[in-house]
N, C-alpha and C positions, 0 to 999 in steps of 0.2 A: 582532543577527542577526534576519532576517525569520522569520516563522512557517514559510514553505516551507523555508527553509534549516535550521531547527530540526528539522522533520519529516524532512528528508533525512538529517541527521546522526543522529537517533535511529534511523532505519531502518538506516543503515549499521552501527550497533552492534547490530542485531538486534531492536530494540524494535518493538512493535506498538502503535499509538495508535488510539483510537476515541473517538467522542463518544457519551455516554450522558446525554441531557438536558443538564444544566448541568455534568456531570462529565466530566473528561478521564481516560480509562482508559489506563494505560500498563503494558504487560507487556514484560519483557525477560529474556533468558536469564541475564544477570548485572547487578549494580547499575550504573546509569548514572553517569557522572561527576557530582559535586556541582554543578559549574558548569552542566552541561547541564540538570540537574533544576531548578536555580534559574531558568534561562532558560525552560524549559517552563512553570514556574509563572507567571513574569512575563508570558508571552505566551499564557496559557490561552485568553482570549477569541478571539484571532486564530486559534489552533490549532483551537478548536471550530468556528469559522466555516469554516475551510478543510476540515476533515473532513466537515462537513455538506454543503458544496458537492460534495464527492466522492461523497457518497451520493445526490445528485440527478442523477448522470450517467445517460444513457440506457442502462439495463441491457441492452436488446436489442442496441444497437450494440456494447457491450462484449463481450457473449456471442458475437456474430457475428465480431468481430475476433479474439477468443481462439480460437474454433473453427477459423477460417481459418488462423491461424498454426500451430495444433496439427496440422492436416491437412497443411500444407506440410512441417512438420518431420518428421512421421511418414513421409510419402511420399518427400520429397527427401533427408531426413537419415537415413533408415532407422532411425528410433527407434521404440521401443515406444510405443503410444498413451499410456500412463501418463507416460512420460518426456517425450513431446512436449507433453502438456497441462501438465506442470509447468514446462517451459521457456517455453512460450507464456504461461503465467500471469505469470511474472516480467517478460516483455516487455510484456504487456498492462498490468500495474500501472504500469510506468514510462511507457508511451505515454500513458495516460489520467491519470497523476498520482494514482492511487488508493492508499489506505492498504493495507498488507499484510493487514489484517483483512478486506478485500473478499472475498466468497465468489462463486464463479462458478456454483455449482450451487444 
């Protein structure tokens, strides 16, 4: 399985992955399947590179895209600002391929 596919699968299970120097940090609400953990370990270098590239994204472009989506959802979807920002964050992470640990503020 590719590093991107592993990241997607881990996120699907609610895991948050982040690069911290040479360490791959993984937090999940429940233990991940042993097979997935073994794959994450086997592809650690590729995952770290993928997560680092995500950190190099143009933060201004991400913030602008997120705020625009939130404004549209708030206005057209009649959502509270808080809910609009939450839903926009989910879409922004997917659009830019960012880790769930990405912070918008």
